[in-house]
NUVOFI-107407 format. One record per residue: residue in three letters; y, z, x of N, C-alpha, C in turn. Coordinates in steps of 0.05 Angstrom, whole numbers, padded with zeros to 5 digits, always signed. Atoms other than C-alpha are relative to their C-alpha. Layout:
// residues N
ALAYZXYZXYZX ...
***
This chain:
// residues 389
UNK-00015+00024+00005-02310-00265-00826+00022-00002+00020 UNK-00022+00004-00020-02262-00296-00781+00027+00001-00015 UNK-00028-00003+00011-02188-00293-00791+00007-00023-00018 UNK-00007+00023+00016-02183-00362-00818-00011+00003-00028 UNK+00012-00002+00026-02230-00347-00875+00015+00021-00016 UNK-00014-00022+00014-02196-00282-00893+00027-00010-00010 UNK-00026+00010+00008-02129-00315-00894-00002-00019-00024 UNK+00003+00019+00022-02154-00369-00940-00007+00014-00025 UNK+00010-00013+00025-02189-00322-00990+00023+00016-00013 UNK-00019-00018+00013-02130-00274-01000+00026-00014-00007 UNK-00025+00014+00004-02074-00325-00999+00022+00012+00017 UNK-00020-00013-00017-02038-00279-00950-00006-00004+00029 UNK+00005+00005-00029-02028-00295-00877+00011+00024+00015 UNK-00008-00023-00016-02026-00236-00831+00009-00009+00028 UNK-00010+00006-00028-01985-00240-00767+00003+00026+00015 UNK-00003-00024-00017-01977-00192-00708+00029+00010-00001 UNK-00026-00012-00001-01919-00143-00709+00012-00002+00027 UNK-00014+00004-00026-01867-00159-00653+00026+00015+00001 UNK-00025-00017+00000-01816-00102-00660+00013+00003+00028 UNK-00013-00003-00026-01805-00091-00585+00016-00024+00008 UNK-00015+00024-00008-01783-00163-00572+00026-00003-00016 UNK-00025+00003+00017-01733-00163-00631+00021+00020+00009 UNK-00019-00021-00008-01701-00098-00607+00014-00008+00026 UNK-00012+00008-00026-01690-00125-00537+00020-00022-00005 UNK-00018+00022+00005-01659-00187-00565+00027+00010-00012 UNK-00024-00011+00012-01609-00147-00608+00016+00015+00021 UNK-00013-00015-00021-01593-00102-00549+00015-00018+00019 UNK-00012+00019-00018-01579-00162-00506+00026-00011-00012 UNK-00025+00011+00013-01530-00190-00557+00022+00021+00001 UNK-00020-00021-00001-01494-00123-00560+00013+00003+00027 UNK-00010-00003-00027-01488-00118-00485+00019-00024+00008 UNK-00017+00023-00006-01461-00189-00479+00027+00002-00014 UNK-00026-00003+00015-01409-00175-00533+00018+00021+00013 UNK-00015-00022-00013-01388-00110-00499+00012-00009+00026 UNK-00009+00010-00026-01383-00144-00431+00023-00020-00004 UNK-00021+00020+00005-01342-00201-00460+00026+00013-00009 UNK-00024-00014+00010-01296-00153-00496+00014+00014+00023 UNK-00011-00014-00024-01287-00114-00431+00016-00019+00017 UNK-00014+00020-00016-01270-00177-00392+00026-00009-00014 UNK-00024+00009+00015-01222-00199-00447+00023+00021+00002 UNK-00020-00021-00002-01187-00131-00445+00013+00001+00027 UNK-00010-00002-00027-01181-00132-00370+00020-00023+00005 UNK-00018+00023-00005-01152-00203-00367+00024+00001-00018 UNK-00023-00002+00018-01108-00191-00428+00020+00020+00010 UNK-00018-00021-00011-01080-00127-00398+00015-00010+00024 UNK-00013+00011-00024-01066-00162-00332+00022-00019-00008 UNK-00020+00020+00009-01030-00219-00368+00025+00014-00012 UNK-00023-00015+00013-00987-00171-00410+00016+00014+00021 UNK-00014-00015-00021-00970-00129-00349+00017-00018+00017 UNK-00015+00020-00017-00950-00190-00308+00024-00011-00015 UNK-00021+00011+00016-00909-00219-00365+00023+00021-00004 UNK-00020-00022+00004-00874-00152-00379+00017+00005+00025 UNK-00015-00005-00025-00855-00141-00306+00019-00022+00007 UNK-00017+00022-00010-00826-00210-00295+00021-00008-00020 UNK-00020+00010+00019-00788-00223-00360+00015+00022-00015 UNK-00013-00019+00017-00774-00161-00400+00008+00026+00014 UNK-00005-00026-00013-00771-00105-00349+00029+00004+00006 UNK-00028-00003-00006-00699-00121-00330+00015+00009-00025 UNK-00014-00008+00025-00678-00115-00403-00004+00029-00005 UNK+00005-00029+00004-00712-00047-00407+00015+00017+00020 UNK-00015-00015-00020-00679-00026-00342+00029+00001-00008 UNK-00027+00000+00009-00611-00048-00370+00004+00020-00022 UNK-00002-00019+00022-00623-00009-00433-00001+00029+00011 UNK+00002-00027-00012-00643+00051-00390+00027+00008+00013 UNK-00026-00005-00013-00578+00044-00350+00021+00007-00021 UNK-00019-00005+00021-00538+00041-00414-00003+00028-00011 UNK+00006-00027+00010-00572+00103-00440+00010+00021+00019 UNK-00009-00019-00020-00558+00138-00374+00030+00002+00001 UNK-00029-00001+00000-00485+00118-00375+00011+00014-00024 UNK-00009-00014+00025-00477+00141-00447-00004+00030+00003 UNK+00006-00028-00004-00508+00207-00427+00021+00012+00018 UNK-00020-00010-00018-00460+00215-00369+00027+00002-00013 UNK-00026-00001+00014-00400+00197-00412+00001+00023-00020 UNK+00001-00023+00019-00422+00247-00464+00003+00026+00015 UNK-00003-00025-00015-00427+00300-00410+00028+00004+00009 UNK-00028-00003-00008-00356+00284-00386+00017+00008-00023 UNK-00016-00006+00024-00328+00286-00456-00004+00029-00009 UNK+00006-00027+00010-00362+00352-00469+00011+00021+00019 UNK-00011-00020-00019-00329+00384-00407+00026+00010-00010 UNK-00026-00011+00005-00267+00426-00409+00021-00021+00008 UNK-00020+00020-00007-00206+00378-00412+00015+00006+00026 UNK-00015-00007-00024-00173+00416-00356-00015-00008+00025 UNK+00015+00007-00024-00229+00397-00308-00006-00030+00001 UNK+00005+00029+00001-00231+00323-00328+00023-00015+00013 UNK-00021+00015-00014-00192+00276-00282+00002-00028-00012 UNK-00005+00026+00011-00160+00215-00314+00015-00016+00021 UNK-00013+00016-00020-00141+00159-00266+00029-00006-00007 UNK-00028+00006+00004-00066+00147-00258+00006-00030+00003 UNK-00009+00027-00004-00035+00079-00269+00026-00001+00017 UNK-00024+00003-00018+00024+00052-00228+00025+00012-00013 UNK-00024-00011+00013+00075+00072-00281+00000+00030+00001 UNK+00002-00029-00002+00050+00143-00282+00009+00010+00027 UNK-00007-00008-00027+00057+00147-00207+00030-00003+00005 UNK-00029+00004-00003+00128+00119-00209+00015+00023-00014 UNK-00013-00021+00015+00148+00169-00263-00002+00027+00014 UNK+00004-00026-00014+00119+00228-00224+00015+00001+00026 UNK-00013+00000-00026+00150+00205-00159+00031+00000-00002 UNK-00029+00003+00002+00221+00186-00182+00012+00019-00021 UNK-00010-00015+00023+00228+00225-00247+00015+00026+00008 UNK-00013-00025-00008+00244+00293-00214+00027-00004+00014 UNK-00025+00005-00014+00301+00260-00174+00022-00012-00018 UNK-00020+00011+00019+00336+00233-00236+00011+00023-00017 UNK-00012-00023+00013+00386+00281-00266+00018-00009-00024 UNK-00019+00005+00021+00430+00286-00328+00028+00008+00009 UNK-00027-00005-00008+00506+00285-00319+00018+00003-00025 UNK-00019-00004+00023+00557+00314-00369+00029-00003+00010 UNK-00028+00004-00006+00629+00292-00368+00016+00018-00020 UNK-00014-00019+00017+00671+00350-00393+00030-00002+00004 UNK-00029+00002-00002+00745+00349-00408+00012+00026-00012 UNK-00014-00023+00010+00796+00404-00422+00010-00005-00029 UNK-00010+00002+00027+00816+00417-00494+00028+00013-00001 UNK-00027-00012+00003+00885+00437-00519-00001+00031-00004 UNK+00003-00029+00003+00857+00507-00533-00006+00013+00027 UNK+00005-00012-00026+00843+00516-00459-00029+00000+00008 UNK+00028+00002-00006+00768+00505-00463-00008-00027+00010 UNK+00010+00026-00008+00724+00446-00446-00017-00012-00022 UNK+00017+00014+00020+00688+00394-00489-00014-00023+00013 UNK+00016+00022-00011+00635+00343-00475+00012-00026-00008 UNK-00011+00026+00006+00666+00275-00470-00021-00023+00001 UNK+00021+00020-00002+00604+00236-00451-00022+00010+00019 UNK+00022-00008-00018+00538+00239-00413-00013-00025+00012 UNK+00014+00022-00013+00497+00196-00367-00022+00010+00018 UNK+00022-00007-00018+00446+00198-00311+00009-00003+00029 UNK-00006+00002-00028+00446+00203-00236-00026+00001+00016 UNK+00024+00000-00018+00398+00196-00176+00006+00017+00025 UNK-00003-00016-00025+00390+00248-00121-00012-00017+00022 UNK+00009+00017-00022+00386+00207-00057+00001+00014+00027 UNK-00002-00015-00025+00400+00260-00004-00007+00030-00006 UNK+00009-00027+00005+00366+00328+00003+00022+00022+00001 UNK-00023-00019-00001+00434+00361+00015+00013+00002-00028 UNK-00011-00003+00027+00448+00351-00059+00018-00023-00009 UNK-00017+00022+00007+00483+00283-00061-00013-00017-00022 UNK+00010+00015+00024+00477+00243-00126+00018-00024-00004 UNK-00015+00024+00006+00497+00172-00141-00002-00005-00030 UNK-00001+00006+00028+00519+00152-00211+00020-00022-00005 UNK-00021+00020+00006+00565+00103-00247+00027+00014-00001 UNK-00027-00011+00001+00640+00114-00241+00008+00004-00029 UNK-00009-00003+00028+00648+00104-00316-00013+00025-00013 UNK+00013-00024+00011+00600+00163-00328+00018+00024+00004 UNK-00016-00024-00006+00649+00213-00296+00030-00006-00002 UNK-00028+00007+00002+00714+00176-00310+00016+00019-00018 UNK-00017-00017+00016+00769+00223-00334-00010+00029-00003 UNK+00011-00027+00003+00726+00286-00326+00017+00021+00015 UNK-00013-00023-00013+00759+00352-00311-00021+00019+00012 UNK+00023-00016-00009+00691+00384-00300-00025-00016-00003 UNK+00025+00016+00002+00624+00353-00284-00023+00020+00004 UNK+00024-00016-00003+00557+00388-00295-00024-00018+00001 UNK+00024+00015-00004+00489+00365-00274-00024+00016-00010 UNK+00024-00013+00010+00423+00381-00308-00023-00010+00017 UNK+00022+00008-00018+00366+00381-00257-00026-00001-00015 UNK+00026+00001+00011+00294+00366-00271-00010+00029-00005 UNK+00008-00027+00007+00267+00428-00307+00020+00014-00017 UNK-00019-00011+00019+00331+00441-00346+00022+00016+00012 UNK-00020-00017-00013+00373+00479-00295+00027-00015+00001 UNK-00026+00012+00000+00448+00465-00303+00017+00011+00023 UNK-00017-00009-00022+00495+00467-00243+00026-00017-00001 UNK-00025+00014-00001+00567+00447-00230+00000-00019+00024 UNK+00000+00020-00021+00578+00384-00189+00029-00006+00010 UNK-00026+00008-00012+00635+00364-00142+00001-00030+00004 UNK-00003+00029-00004+00662+00293-00141+00008-00005+00029 UNK-00005+00007-00028+00658+00266-00070+00018-00024+00002 UNK-00016+00024+00000+00688+00198-00085-00010-00020-00021 UNK+00008+00020+00020+00687+00139-00132+00012-00027+00007 UNK-00011+00027-00004+00699+00064-00133-00002-00014-00027 UNK-00001+00011+00027+00721+00035-00199-00008-00030+00000 UNK+00006+00028-00001+00712-00037-00176-00030-00006-00003 UNK+00029+00003+00001+00637-00030-00167-00013+00019-00019 UNK+00010-00019+00019+00630+00026-00218-00021+00019+00012 UNK+00017-00019-00014+00598+00075-00169+00015+00025+00007 UNK-00012-00025-00008+00611+00148-00155-00021+00018+00013 UNK+00019-00019-00014+00580+00203-00111+00008+00028-00007 UNK-00004-00028+00006+00572+00275-00133-00016+00017+00020 UNK+00016-00018-00016+00546+00336-00096-00004+00026-00015 UNK+00006-00026+00011+00511+00399-00120-00010+00018+00022 UNK+00008-00019-00021+00499+00461-00078-00027+00013-00007 UNK+00027-00009+00006+00424+00467-00089-00018-00010+00023 UNK+00018+00008-00022+00370+00467-00035-00026-00010-00010 UNK+00028+00010+00004+00302+00433-00032-00002-00016-00026 UNK+00001+00017+00024+00317+00381-00085-00018-00024+00005 UNK+00016+00025-00003+00270+00322-00098+00019-00023+00005 UNK-00018+00023-00008+00298+00257-00069-00014-00026-00006 UNK+00011+00027+00005+00288+00185-00091+00004-00017+00025 UNK-00002+00018-00022+00276+00130-00040+00011-00026-00008 UNK-00011+00026+00006+00318+00068-00039-00018-00022+00011 UNK+00015+00023-00009+00281+00002-00034+00018-00022+00010 UNK-00015+00023-00008+00303-00068-00016+00001-00020-00023 UNK-00002+00017+00024+00329-00107-00076-00002-00030+00007 UNK+00003+00028-00008+00327-00171-00035-00029-00010-00003 UNK+00028+00008+00003+00251-00170-00042-00009-00002-00029 UNK+00007+00000+00029+00253-00165-00118-00002-00029-00010 UNK+00005+00027+00012+00226-00226-00156+00001+00001-00030 UNK+00001+00002+00029+00234-00248-00227-00030+00002-00009 UNK+00027-00005+00010+00173-00223-00265-00012+00025+00011 UNK+00010-00025-00010+00163-00161-00223+00003+00023-00021 UNK-00002-00023+00018+00150-00096-00260+00025+00016+00005 UNK-00024-00017-00003+00213-00055-00273-00003+00025-00017 UNK+00003-00026+00013+00212+00019-00291+00028+00013+00000 UNK-00026-00013+00002+00277+00050-00317-00004+00030-00008 UNK+00002-00029+00005+00284+00126-00315+00028+00011-00004 UNK-00026-00011+00005+00343+00163-00345+00000+00017-00025 UNK-00003-00017+00023+00371+00203-00403+00014-00015-00023 UNK-00012+00015+00022+00384+00155-00461+00008+00019-00023 UNK-00010-00015+00023+00426+00187-00516+00002+00030+00006 UNK-00005-00028-00007+00434+00252-00477-00025+00016+00007 UNK+00021-00017-00010+00392+00312-00457-00024+00001-00018 UNK+00022-00001+00019+00349+00309-00519-00023-00019+00009 UNK+00020+00019-00009+00314+00249-00489+00000-00003+00031 UNK-00002+00000-00030+00321+00268-00415-00027-00008+00012 UNK+00024+00008-00015+00272+00238-00366-00016-00022-00013 UNK+00015+00022+00014+00254+00179-00411-00007-00022+00019 UNK+00009+00022-00017+00214+00124-00378-00005-00025-00018 UNK+00005+00025+00014+00217+00052-00403-00009-00021+00020 UNK+00012+00019-00018+00180-00007-00374+00005-00028-00009 UNK-00003+00028+00006+00193-00081-00371-00004-00017+00026 UNK+00001+00017-00023+00202-00137-00320+00028-00006+00010 UNK-00025+00010-00010+00257-00164-00276+00004-00028-00014 UNK-00005+00025+00016+00287-00219-00321+00016-00020+00016 UNK-00016+00019-00015+00338-00249-00273+00013+00016+00023 UNK-00012-00012-00024+00372-00236-00206+00028-00012+00005 UNK-00026+00010-00009+00442-00242-00177+00019-00007-00023 UNK-00019+00004+00021+00479-00238-00242+00027+00011+00009 UNK-00027-00010-00006+00555-00230-00235+00014+00004-00026 UNK-00012-00007+00026+00589-00194-00293+00026+00015+00005 UNK-00026-00014-00001+00661-00172-00302+00004+00014-00027 UNK-00004-00015+00025+00670-00116-00353+00022+00020+00005 UNK-00023-00018-00002+00736-00080-00362+00011+00002+00028 UNK-00011+00001-00027+00760-00101-00293-00019+00008+00022 UNK+00020-00007-00020+00696-00078-00259-00017-00024+00006 UNK+00016+00023-00008+00658-00129-00219-00029+00009+00006 UNK+00028-00008-00003+00583-00120-00227-00017-00023+00012 UNK+00020+00018-00012+00531-00154-00182-00027+00012-00008 UNK+00022-00014+00013+00469-00139-00222-00027-00014-00001 UNK+00027+00009+00006+00395-00146-00234-00004+00002-00031 UNK+00005-00001+00029+00375-00164-00306-00029+00008-00005 UNK+00027-00010+00007+00316-00129-00338-00002+00002-00031 UNK+00005-00005+00028+00284-00123-00407-00010+00028-00004 UNK+00006-00029+00004+00266-00050-00394+00023+00012-00015 UNK-00021-00010+00019+00303-00012-00448+00020+00018+00015 UNK-00022-00016-00012+00371+00014-00423+00020+00005-00022 UNK-00017-00008+00022+00413+00052-00473+00022+00018+00009 UNK-00022-00018-00006+00475+00095-00476-00012+00026+00012 UNK+00010-00024-00013+00462+00153-00428-00018-00007+00024 UNK+00016+00009-00022+00417+00112-00382+00017-00007+00024 UNK-00018+00008-00021+00478+00093-00341-00002+00019+00024 UNK+00002-00017-00024+00471+00118-00270-00029+00007+00008 UNK+00028-00006-00005+00395+00125-00275-00013-00020+00018 UNK+00014+00016-00019+00342+00092-00233-00015-00024-00012 UNK+00018+00022+00006+00311+00023-00239-00019-00003+00025 UNK+00019-00002-00022+00247+00025-00197-00020-00024+00000 UNK+00022+00019-00002+00193-00022-00172-00026+00015-00002 UNK+00026-00013+00004+00118-00008-00176-00006+00020+00023 UNK+00004-00018-00023+00121+00027-00108+00015+00026-00003 UNK-00016-00024+00003+00168+00080-00136+00025+00001+00016 UNK-00025+00002-00014+00228+00055-00098+00023-00008-00019 UNK-00023+00007+00017+00297+00051-00129+00011-00027+00009 UNK-00010+00026-00007+00318-00022-00131+00027-00006-00014 UNK-00024+00004+00015+00377-00014-00178+00010+00025-00013 UNK-00012-00022+00014+00425+00034-00212+00008-00010-00028 UNK-00005+00009+00027+00424+00025-00287+00029+00003-00008 UNK-00029-00001+00005+00493+00008-00312+00009-00007-00029 UNK-00009+00008+00026+00500-00028-00378-00020-00019-00013 UNK+00016+00019+00015+00469-00071-00432+00018-00016-00018 UNK-00015+00015+00020+00493-00125-00479-00007+00010-00028 UNK+00005-00014+00025+00500-00089-00545-00009-00019-00022 UNK+00006+00018+00022+00492-00152-00587-00028-00013+00004 UNK+00026+00013-00006+00424-00170-00556-00020+00022+00008 UNK+00021-00018-00008+00358-00134-00548-00014-00010+00025 UNK+00015+00007-00024+00321-00133-00482+00016-00013+00022 UNK-00017+00010-00022+00381-00151-00438+00016+00024+00011 UNK-00013-00022-00013+00400-00094-00392+00006-00007+00029 UNK-00008+00006-00027+00432-00092-00323+00001+00024+00018 UNK-00001-00021-00020+00428-00051-00260+00013-00011+00025 UNK-00012+00008-00025+00471-00054-00198-00021+00000+00022 UNK+00021+00002-00021+00425-00078-00142+00006+00020+00022 UNK-00003-00022-00019+00413-00024-00091+00012-00011+00026 UNK-00012+00011-00024+00432-00071-00034+00030-00004-00003 UNK-00029+00001+00005+00501-00080-00066+00012+00028+00000 UNK-00010-00028+00001+00507-00005-00076+00001+00014+00026 UNK+00003-00015-00026+00487+00017-00006+00026+00002+00016 UNK-00025-00003-00016+00552-00001+00031+00021+00016-00015 UNK-00019-00016+00016+00593+00030-00026-00007+00030+00003 UNK+00009-00028-00003+00552+00094-00022+00006+00010+00028 UNK-00006-00008-00028+00558+00096+00054+00030+00004+00005 UNK-00029-00002-00003+00634+00085+00051+00010+00026-00013 UNK-00009-00025+00014+00644+00141+00000-00010+00025+00014 UNK+00010-00023-00015+00599+00188+00039+00016+00005+00026 UNK-00015-00003-00025+00639+00174+00102+00029+00007-00004 UNK-00029-00003+00003+00711+00170+00076+00008+00013-00026 UNK-00008-00010+00026+00709+00194+00004+00011-00022-00018 UNK-00009+00023+00015+00731+00125-00018-00010-00026+00013 UNK+00008+00025-00011+00718+00051-00006+00026-00015+00010 UNK-00023+00014-00011+00767+00016+00040-00002-00030-00005 UNK+00000+00029+00006+00785-00053+00015+00027-00012+00007 UNK-00025+00014-00007+00836-00104+00038+00016-00006-00025 UNK-00018+00005+00023+00897-00115-00007+00026-00011+00011 UNK-00026+00009-00007+00964-00149-00006+00021+00022-00003 UNK-00019-00022+00004+00997-00084-00027+00022-00006-00019 UNK-00021+00007+00019+01034-00112-00086-00010+00004-00028 UNK+00006+00001+00029+01038-00107-00161+00007-00029-00009 UNK-00004+00029+00004+01031-00178-00187-00009-00008-00028 UNK+00007+00012+00026+01022-00223-00248-00007-00029+00006 UNK+00008+00028-00004+00986-00290-00250+00016-00019-00018 UNK-00014+00020+00015+01025-00351-00272-00020-00023-00006 UNK+00019+00021+00007+00979-00398-00310+00014-00027-00006 UNK-00012+00026+00005+00990-00471-00329+00021+00000-00022 UNK-00019-00001+00022+01026-00455-00394+00027+00012+00009 UNK-00025-00012-00010+01076-00408-00360+00013-00017+00021 UNK-00011+00018-00021+01083-00457-00303+00017-00022-00013 UNK-00015+00022+00014+01104-00512-00351+00025+00011-00014 UNK-00022-00012+00015+01149-00466-00392+00023+00008+00018 UNK-00021-00010-00018+01187-00435-00334+00006-00019+00023 UNK-00004+00020-00021+01182-00496-00289-00002+00013+00028 UNK+00006-00012-00026+01152-00457-00231-00029-00007+00006 UNK+00027+00007-00007+01087-00469-00193-00021+00021-00010 UNK+00022-00018+00006+01020-00439-00212-00005+00018+00024 UNK+00005-00018-00023+01006-00377-00170+00002+00029-00008 UNK-00002-00029+00004+01014-00302-00162+00029+00009+00003 UNK-00028-00009+00000+01082-00275-00181+00001+00029+00010 UNK-00003-00027-00012+01102-00214-00139+00021+00016-00016 UNK-00018-00017+00016+01131-00162-00186+00012+00022+00016 UNK-00010-00023-00015+01136-00105-00137-00016+00003+00026 UNK+00013-00007-00026+01121-00087-00064-00005+00030-00001 UNK+00006-00028+00000+01085-00021-00059+00017+00015+00020 UNK-00020-00014-00016+01131+00032-00030-00009+00006+00029 UNK+00011-00006-00026+01085+00047+00029-00009-00025+00015 UNK+00011+00025-00010+01075-00026+00045+00022-00020+00008 UNK-00023+00018-00005+01145-00054+00061-00002-00016+00026 UNK+00002+00013-00026+01128-00071+00133-00024-00019+00000 UNK+00025+00015-00002+01057-00097+00123+00001-00026-00015 UNK-00002+00025+00015+01078-00151+00074+00011-00024+00016 UNK-00009+00021-00019+01109-00190+00132+00019-00019-00012 UNK-00022+00017+00011+01170-00215+00095-00003-00007-00029 UNK+00004+00005+00029+01141-00220+00025+00020+00016-00016 UNK-00020-00014+00017+01193-00202-00029-00008-00002-00029 UNK+00003+00001+00029+01193-00186-00102+00013-00025-00011 UNK-00010+00025+00011+01203-00250-00142-00013-00024+00013 UNK+00014+00022-00013+01162-00293-00094-00024-00008-00017 UNK+00024+00009+00012+01105-00335-00120-00019-00010+00022 UNK+00019+00008-00020+01044-00340-00075-00017-00023-00011 UNK+00014+00023+00011+01016-00410-00086-00026-00007+00015 UNK+00025+00004-00015+00963-00412-00031-00003+00023+00020 UNK+00007-00022-00019+00928-00362+00014-00025-00009+00016 UNK+00022+00008-00018+00884-00375+00074-00007-00029-00004 UNK+00003+00029+00003+00895-00450+00063-00015-00008-00025 UNK+00014+00006+00026+00866-00446-00008+00020+00002-00022 UNK-00018+00000+00023+00906-00465-00070-00009+00021-00020 UNK+00007-00021+00020+00909-00407-00120+00004-00012-00028 UNK+00000+00011+00027+00890-00432-00189-00008+00020-00021 UNK+00008-00022+00019+00865-00367-00220+00002+00026+00014 UNK-00001-00027-00012+00867-00292-00210-00025+00005+00017 UNK+00025-00004-00016+00795-00295-00185+00003-00014+00027 UNK-00004+00013-00026+00817-00343-00130+00012+00019+00020 UNK-00014-00018-00017+00864-00291-00101-00019+00022+00010 UNK+00017-00022-00008+00814-00233-00101-00024-00010+00016 UNK+00023+00011-00015+00758-00279-00076+00008-00005+00029 UNK-00009+00005-00027+00799-00299-00015+00004+00026+00015 UNK-00005-00025-00013+00821-00228+00001-00026+00015+00007 UNK+00025-00014-00004+00750-00201-00005-00015-00010+00024 UNK+00014+00011-00023+00728-00246+00052+00011+00011+00026 UNK-00013-00012-00024+00774-00208+00100-00003+00030+00000 UNK+00001-00029-00003+00781-00137+00124+00029+00010+00004 UNK-00027-00013-00003+00839-00088+00127+00011-00006+00028 UNK-00013+00006-00026+00888-00108+00182+00001-00029+00007 UNK+00000+00029-00005+00874-00183+00180+00027-00012-00009 UNK-00023+00016+00007+00933-00231+00179-00010-00026-00013 UNK+00009+00023+00015+00926-00287+00127+00024-00019-00004 UNK-00021+00020+00004+00967-00351+00125+00004-00005-00030 UNK-00006+00004+00028+01003-00363+00059+00023-00020-00004 UNK-00022+00016+00009+01049-00411+00023+00013+00014-00024 UNK-00015-00016+00020+01103-00377-00019+00023-00017-00011 UNK-00022+00014+00013+01151-00408-00069+00023+00020-00005 UNK-00023-00018+00002+01220-00376-00064+00026-00016-00003 UNK-00025+00013+00005+01286-00399-00094-00002-00031+00001 UNK+00004+00028+00003+01259-00468-00108-00011-00014+00025 UNK+00011+00012-00025+01231-00478-00038-00026+00013+00007 UNK+00026-00011-00010+01162-00468-00007+00003+00007+00029 UNK-00002-00009-00028+01159-00427+00056-00028+00011+00009 UNK+00025-00010-00011+01102-00404+00102+00003+00028+00011 UNK-00001-00028-00010+01087-00331+00116-00029+00008+00008 UNK+00025-00012-00007+01032-00292+00150+00000+00028-00011 UNK+00001-00026+00014+01013-00233+00107-00022+00017+00011 UNK+00020-00019-00011+00978-00172+00135-00013+00016-00023 UNK+00015-00014+00022+00924-00142+00090-00001+00030+00007 UNK-00001-00029-00003+00929-00067+00079-00024+00012-00016 UNK+00021-00015+00014+00881-00014+00053+00008+00004-00029 UNK-00006-00003+00028+00878-00014-00023-00001+00028-00010 UNK+00003-00028+00009+00862+00060-00026+00027+00013-00003 UNK-00025-00015+00005+00918+00101-00057+00022-00018-00011 UNK-00021+00018+00011+00955+00040-00084-00004-00006-00029 
***
């Protein structure tokens, strides 16, 4: 029977087995899937790598740098402190440069038992390697013995070379070799707002070498305290009792002023004699032991408007006494005279007289108008040296 008949009789249709063709078809599908996956992986990897390098790599590098810096910092902190170098700021440098040249000064007086007692203390600045020290005159005023405490605590006796009460400056000397020396700057270059560093011994030796910092608050202040004429720099760097005579420095470690006083009723207002004002005084004392200043050589009293009206005499300077060593130099001036003008300037206050005289030098002749016995006469007065009068 043929196939058609058999198929009809059994109800079952026989077909040929095609296993090899099915296997090849499945294998082809697997290969295509594998190849596609491979291409996807390659292209995906390339994209990720490209994106990573261009956008995120810098962030990872920064993080790496941070980690590296933290590691280095940790290594530094873990080192022996003695081998770790800390950068110095400008104030540190000034303190190290000038501090050793700032000394403590004790004003000692004799007691009735024959000993000595501390009357007061202040500061000073070594400005010459031969042992010369500048300080305030009021620091050593009335002292029978002066002692200096050098950097490091060594105490030595000091000799008074000379002083000038008008500018409140004095020069001392100690017989010690190889002393640290401070450098004087130029106070004319100082500006308001500049950094100011004060070094001294506020409140005595217990706080010796103290450093305070502020700014220059004002320049060219003129202050009269207890008959002393101060030409000063104003600063808010803390200046207290005991700082007098110490150094006011700029950022370069140069002395631009000599600390002198503060206003007790206000905080942050201290004063220093400008170094340019102090230089000629220091030079004069170093040369002569004193400051030569012109003077009329008289003891006088000022007649103000009230006394003028009461006694019916002109406003001016009343001559009480001619100094004993000055009888010739007064050029005819007598006790009882009233000087009403000097150098063609009317005298209306005590400051007028001193201001006119300070413009001249010892030996100058100055024209004057003098009221004597109800009449005004003209005299030429010769200025003499004020030292010793």
